[in-house]
C-alpha positions in Angstrom: -78.1 11.2 -40.6 -77.8 9.2 -37.4 -74.4 10.1 -35.5 -73.9 13.8 -34.4 -70.9 15.0 -32.1 -71.7 17.7 -29.6 -68.1 19.4 -28.6 -68.3 21.3 -25.4 -66.3 24.6 -25.2 -68.3 26.8 -23.3 -66.3 27.1 -20.1 -64.6 30.3 -19.0 -61.5 28.1 -17.8 -60.8 30.5 -14.7 -57.5 28.7 -14.2 -56.0 29.9 -17.1 -56.1 33.5 -15.7 -56.8 34.7 -19.3 -59.1 37.4 -21.0 -59.1 34.6 -23.8 -61.6 31.7 -23.7 -59.9 28.8 -22.4 -60.2 26.1 -25.6 -59.0 29.4 -27.9 -55.7 29.3 -26.4 -53.3 28.2 -29.2 -51.2 24.7 -29.1 -48.6 24.8 -32.0 -50.1 27.9 -33.9 -53.8 26.3 -33.7 -56.7 27.0 -31.3 -57.0 23.8 -29.0 -60.9 23.6 -29.7 -59.8 22.5 -33.3 -58.0 19.5 -32.2 -61.1 18.3 -30.4 -63.4 18.7 -33.9 -60.8 16.7 -35.4 -61.4 13.8 -33.4 -64.9 13.8 -34.4 -65.5 15.2 -37.6 -64.9 12.0 -39.5 -66.7 9.8 -37.2 -70.3 11.6 -37.3 -72.1 13.1 -40.1 -72.6 16.4 -38.2 -70.6 18.6 -35.5 -72.1 21.1 -33.2 -70.2 23.5 -31.1 -71.4 24.7 -27.9 -69.4 27.8 -26.9 -69.1 30.9 -24.6 -70.5 34.0 -26.3 -67.0 35.6 -25.7 -65.3 33.6 -28.6 -64.9 35.3 -31.7 -67.3 34.1 -33.9 -65.1 34.6 -37.0 -62.7 31.6 -35.6 -65.9 29.2 -35.7 -67.0 29.9 -39.4 -68.1 26.6 -41.1 -69.2 25.1 -37.7 -72.5 24.7 -36.5 -72.6 26.8 -33.1 -74.8 27.3 -29.8 -74.1 29.3 -27.3 -74.1 28.7 -23.6 -74.8 32.3 -22.3 -73.9 31.3 -18.7 -71.6 28.6 -17.6 -74.2 26.6 -15.8 -72.2 23.1 -16.3 -71.8 20.7 -19.0 -75.4 19.4 -18.6 -76.7 22.7 -19.3 -74.3 22.9 -22.3 -75.6 19.9 -23.9 -79.2 20.8 -23.2 -78.4 24.2 -25.4 -77.3 21.9 -28.4 -80.3 19.3 -28.2 -82.8 22.1 -30.2 -80.4 21.6 -33.3 -80.6 17.6 -33.7 -84.5 17.5 -33.0 -84.5 15.5 -36.6 -82.1 13.0 -35.4 -84.0 9.7 -34.7 -84.5 8.4 -31.0 -82.1 5.7 -31.7 -79.5 8.1 -33.1 -76.1 8.3 -31.6 -74.5 11.3 -30.0 -70.9 11.5 -29.5 -69.9 14.3 -26.9 -66.5 15.2 -26.1 -64.8 18.1 -24.2 -63.1 21.0 -26.3 -60.3 21.1 -24.0 -58.5 17.8 -24.4 -56.5 18.4 -27.5 -54.7 14.7 -27.0 -57.7 12.7 -28.2 -57.4 11.2 -31.7 -60.0 10.2 -34.4 -58.9 6.8 -33.6 -59.6 6.6 -30.1 -63.2 8.0 -30.9 -63.7 5.2 -33.8 -62.4 2.7 -31.5 -65.1 4.0 -28.9 -67.8 3.9 -31.6 -67.2 0.4 -32.4 -67.1 -0.8 -28.9 -70.4 0.9 -28.4 -72.2 -0.8 -31.0 -70.5 -4.1 -30.5 -71.9 -4.1 -26.7 -75.1 -2.9 -27.7 -74.9 -0.1 -24.9 -77.2 2.4 -24.4 -74.3 4.7 -23.2 -70.5 4.1 -23.4 -67.8 5.9 -21.3 -64.3 6.5 -22.6 -62.3 6.0 -19.4 -58.5 6.2 -18.6 -56.4 5.0 -15.6 -54.6 7.9 -14.0 -51.8 7.9 -11.5 -52.7 11.3 -10.7 -56.5 11.7 -10.9 -56.7 15.0 -8.8 -59.6 17.2 -10.4 -60.9 14.5 -12.7 -64.5 12.8 -12.4 -64.0 9.1 -10.7 -65.7 6.3 -11.9 -67.5 4.7 -9.1 -68.2 0.7 -9.8 -69.8 -2.2 -7.8 -67.8 -5.2 -8.9 -67.6 -4.7 -13.0 -70.9 -2.6 -12.8 -71.1 1.2 -13.3 -72.7 3.0 -10.4 -71.9 6.9 -11.0 -69.4 9.2 -12.0 -68.4 11.9 -8.8 -66.9 15.0 -9.5 -63.9 15.6 -7.6 -65.7 18.4 -5.6 -68.5 16.1 -4.7 -66.0 13.1 -4.0 -65.6 11.5 -0.5 -62.1 10.9 0.5 -62.4 7.2 -0.4 -63.6 7.9 -4.0 -60.6 10.5 -4.4 -58.5 7.3 -4.2 -60.2 5.6 -7.2 -57.7 6.1 -10.2 -60.3 5.0 -12.9 -61.4 8.4 -14.4 -63.9 9.6 -16.9 -61.9 11.5 -20.1 -65.3 13.5 -20.6 -66.1 11.5 -23.8 -69.5 9.6 -24.2 -71.7 8.2 -26.6 -75.6 8.6 -25.8 -78.3 7.1 -27.6 -80.4 10.1 -28.1 -83.8 9.0 -26.1 -81.7 7.9 -23.2 -80.0 11.5 -23.3 -83.0 13.5 -23.5 -84.5 11.5 -20.7 -81.7 11.6 -18.5 -81.3 15.5 -19.0 -84.8 16.2 -17.9 -84.2 14.7 -14.7 -80.7 16.3 -13.5 -80.8 19.4 -11.0 -77.9 21.8 -10.0 -78.1 20.7 -6.1 -74.3 20.4 -5.4 -71.2 22.3 -4.5 -70.7 24.1 -8.0 -74.4 25.0 -8.5 -74.0 23.5 -12.1 -75.7 20.7 -14.3 -73.6 18.0 -14.4 -73.4 15.7 -17.6 -72.1 13.0 -15.5 -75.5 12.9 -13.5 -76.9 11.8 -16.7 -75.1 8.7 -16.4 -76.2 7.4 -13.0 -79.9 8.1 -14.1 -79.5 5.9 -17.2 -77.6 3.4 -15.3 -80.9 2.4 -13.4 -82.6 0.9 -16.8 -79.8 0.5 -19.5 -76.3 -0.8 -19.9 -73.5 1.9 -19.6 -70.7 0.6 -20.9 -66.9 1.3 -20.0 -63.9 1.2 -22.4 -60.6 1.9 -20.9 -58.3 4.2 -23.3 -55.8 2.2 -24.9 -52.8 4.7 -24.6 -51.9 6.8 -21.4 -52.0 10.6 -21.8 -50.0 13.1 -19.9 -52.9 15.1 -19.4 -56.8 14.3 -19.8 -57.8 18.0 -20.3 -56.2 21.4 -20.2 -57.4 23.5 -17.1 -54.0 25.8 -16.7 -51.0 26.8 -18.3 -49.1 24.0 -17.0 -51.2 21.7 -18.3 -51.4 23.7 -21.5 -47.4 23.5 -21.9 -47.7 19.6 -21.5 -50.3 19.0 -24.2 -48.0 21.3 -26.3 -45.3 19.5 -25.9 -46.7 16.2 -27.0 -48.5 17.7 -30.1 -45.0 19.2 -30.8 -43.5 15.9 -30.8 -46.1 14.4 -33.0 -45.6 17.1 -35.4 -41.8 16.9 -35.6 -41.7 13.0 -35.5 -44.4 13.2 -38.6 -41.9 15.6 -40.6 -38.6 13.5 -39.9 -40.7 10.5 -41.2 -41.4 12.4 -44.1 -37.5 13.2 -45.1 -36.8 16.2 -42.9 -33.8 16.0 -40.7 -34.0 17.8 -37.4 -30.4 18.1 -35.7 -31.8 18.7 -32.3 -35.6 18.3 -32.3 -36.3 19.0 -28.4 -34.8 22.5 -29.3 -37.4 23.2 -32.3 -40.8 24.6 -32.6 -43.0 23.8 -35.6 -46.6 24.7 -35.9 -49.5 22.7 -36.8 -49.8 24.0 -40.6 -46.1 24.3 -41.3 -45.0 22.3 -44.5 -41.3 21.1 -45.1 -40.0 19.5 -48.2 -37.6 16.4 -48.1 -34.2 16.6 -47.5 -34.3 19.9 -45.6 -32.2 20.2 -42.4 -33.2 22.0 -39.5 -30.5 23.0 -37.0 -31.2 23.7 -33.4 -33.2 27.0 -32.0 -35.5 27.4 -35.0 -39.2 28.6 -34.6 -41.6 27.7 -37.7 -44.7 29.6 -37.1 -48.3 29.9 -38.5 -48.8 29.0 -42.3 -45.2 28.7 -43.2 -43.9 26.4 -46.1 -40.3 25.2 -46.6 -39.2 23.9 -49.9 -36.6 20.7 -50.5 -33.1 20.9 -49.5 -33.3 24.0 -47.6 -30.9 24.7 -44.4 -32.5 26.6 -41.5 -30.3 27.5 -38.6 -29.4 27.7 -36.3 -31.4 30.6 -34.3 -34.0 31.0 -37.3 -37.8 32.5 -36.7 -39.8 32.2 -39.9 -43.6 33.1 -39.6 -46.3 32.9 -42.5 -43.5 32.8 -45.1 -42.9 30.8 -48.2 -39.2 29.5 -48.6 -38.3 28.0 -51.8 -36.0 24.9 -52.4 -32.2 25.0 -51.9 -32.3 28.4 -49.6 -30.2 28.9 -46.9 -31.1 30.9 -43.8 -29.4 31.1 -40.5 -29.5 33.6 -37.5 -32.5 35.6 -38.6 -36.4 36.7 -38.7 -38.5 36.1 -41.6 -42.3 37.2 -41.6 -44.8 37.4 -43.8 -42.5 37.0 -46.9 -41.8 35.0 -50.1 -38.3 33.9 -50.5 -37.3 32.2 -53.8 -35.2 29.3 -54.6 -31.5 29.3 -53.7 -31.5 32.5 -51.6 -29.0 33.0 -48.9 -30.7 35.0 -45.9 -28.3 36.1 -42.8 -26.9 35.7 -40.3 -28.6 38.6 -38.4 -31.2 39.4 -40.9 -34.6 41.1 -40.5 -36.9 40.1 -43.2 -40.2 42.0 -42.2 -43.5 41.5 -43.9 -44.4 41.6 -47.7 -41.1 41.2 -49.2 -40.5 39.0 -52.3 -37.1 37.6 -53.0 -36.6 36.2 -56.5 -34.1 33.4 -57.2 -30.4 33.5 -55.9 -30.8 36.3 -53.7 -28.5 37.4 -50.9 -29.7 39.2 -48.1 -26.6 39.2 -45.6 -25.3 40.4 -42.1 -27.5 42.9 -40.2 -29.7 43.9 -43.2 -33.3 44.6 -42.8 -35.6 44.4 -45.5 -39.3 45.8 -45.4 -42.4 45.8 -48.2 -39.6 45.3 -50.9 -39.0 43.1 -54.0 -35.7 42.3 -55.1 -35.0 40.5 -58.4 -32.9 37.4 -59.3 -29.4 37.2 -58.6 -29.2 40.7 -56.7 -27.1 41.0 -53.4 -27.7 43.1 -50.3 -24.8 41.7 -48.4 -24.4 43.4 -45.2 -25.3 46.6 -42.7 -28.1 48.1 -44.9 -32.0 49.3 -45.1 -33.9 48.4 -47.8 -37.7 49.6 -47.5 -40.7 50.2 -50.0 -38.0 49.4 -52.8 -38.2 47.4 -56.3 -34.8 46.0 -56.9 -34.0 44.8 -60.4 -31.6 42.0 -61.6 -27.9 41.4 -60.7 -27.9 44.6 -58.4 -25.4 45.1 -55.9 -26.3 47.1 -52.9 -22.9 48.1 -50.8 -22.6 47.8 -47.0 -24.4 50.9 -45.1 -26.8 51.5 -47.8 -29.9 53.3 -46.8 -33.1 53.7 -48.4 -34.9 56.8 -47.2 -38.7 56.1 -47.2 -40.0 58.1 -44.9 -39.8 62.0 -44.8 -42.1 62.6 -41.8 -44.0 65.3 -43.5 -46.5 63.4 -45.4 -48.3 61.4 -42.6 -47.5 57.8 -42.5 -46.7 57.9 -46.3 -43.7 55.8 -47.5 -42.0 56.9 -50.5 -40.7 54.1 -53.0 -37.3 53.4 -54.5 -36.9 52.1 -57.7 -33.5 50.5 -58.8 -33.3 48.8 -62.3 -31.2 45.9 -63.4 -27.3 45.9 -62.8 -27.0 48.8 -60.7 -23.9 48.9 -58.7 -24.2 50.7 -55.4 -21.0 51.8 -53.5 -21.0 51.5 -49.7 -22.5 53.9 -47.5 -25.0 55.5 -50.1 -28.2 57.3 -49.2 -30.9 56.9 -51.3 -33.9 59.6 -50.7 -37.0 58.5 -52.0 -39.2 58.7 -54.2 -36.2 58.0 -56.5 -35.2 56.0 -59.5 -31.7 54.7 -60.4 -31.7 53.5 -64.4 -30.4 50.4 -65.6 -26.8 50.0 -65.1 -26.0 53.1 -62.9 -23.1 53.4 -60.8 -23.5 55.0 -57.3 -20.1 56.1 -55.8 -19.6 55.2 -52.3 -20.5 57.6 -49.5 -23.3 59.3 -51.8 -26.5 60.9 -50.8 -28.5 60.5 -54.1 -31.6 62.5 -54.4 -32.3 62.8 -58.2 -32.8 60.1 -60.9 -29.7 58.5 -62.2 -29.6 57.9 -65.9 -28.8 54.8 -67.6 -25.0 53.7 -67.0 -24.2 57.0 -65.5 -22.3 57.5 -62.4 -24.0 59.5 -59.6 -21.5 61.1 -57.0 -23.4 62.9 -54.4 -21.0 63.9 -51.8 -18.9 67.0 -50.9 -15.6 67.3 -52.5 -12.6 66.2 -50.4 -10.2 68.9 -48.8 -6.7 68.2 -47.2 -5.7 70.9 -45.0 -2.0 70.0 -44.8 -0.4 70.3 -41.3 -3.7 71.1 -39.4 -3.4 68.3 -36.8 0.0 69.6 -35.7 -0.9 73.1 -35.6 -4.2 72.0 -33.6 -1.9 70.2 -31.1 0.5 72.9 -30.7 
């Protein structure tokens, strides 16, 4: 083991104005920090995170973690990680990356590593040329020789004009890093220990190499929500372009939001104003949108969804959802299910070839095959007298439910039963029976005329 990565993620991120740690803000459904870990996890044998104690440890499972109790700067953060790599030989390699730069990729780190080895550097800096370097550390040279990196808060007016900046990504030989860390202090305007000061110390005795990043980035670190939105737009474009190259059609990619973990099958078409979130998986030959939001759900092949919300549910093959449906969590729809206009379904199973075409609420129900649920049907699953308990409705195969029916749970409609329109059903309906649960019609002849007179 000769290569270790340290990801610096201990900063508070005051400019985010948030109770959430900066590196845990999400970009396309994934915490910013993990884009940084992706960049180094295949380049080095180990990845160590230096984080704030305010970060939920559950989110960091699987990583080696050390906590920076107080935000005393990048130099202090690296010091916290050093005891974890005491077994690394003195000539071992340490890659240091900031956790707030989600646009750096594995290829950038691999290329920097190759450069570092080829040049035989003691330290190598990944630099960039920025037309707007405000807030970034400037690289000061004499001729081509590195002198030091100056932070914005410490820079002179002349130094602030320098456009060559540090990305905050470095490769160190271990013994040089230890030596440099032992000599830095916090005598600066921020009262912090700067890792950049280590570079100036090392430059007096060892070669400090500089490699310019081969591609332009729109931001070189996320420090506020404006920069967060810029990084998000960049990563969103990458995700959509990858999916298009894999066979997905986006009618208007600029209006679509697709999270990092979303999977979409070939020949699926995504119309404008769709939002696909979380760990959603869409099958082949589906049609989504316009105006669809799907979160943490599975959608089977050849299903069509328009103008609807789907959350935490399983949608089978060849289903039709919408327009204006609300599919709440914990639903399972089998093949060829139709959930139509202005229908809400919650925590229910709807079996193959059953239909809820319009204006209905189905909650805590088990619906069999070939069932037709008429317009305006409601499953009354909540009495309000049993705490939060929701009562179940069981509708067996082949049941026909007339329009504007009210099913008062708990209740069972047996196979092939027929519910007359406008019924309030409170008791079990036997197989192939007609249930009529409404007041008998009475016509009062001439009542209207008499009333008006």
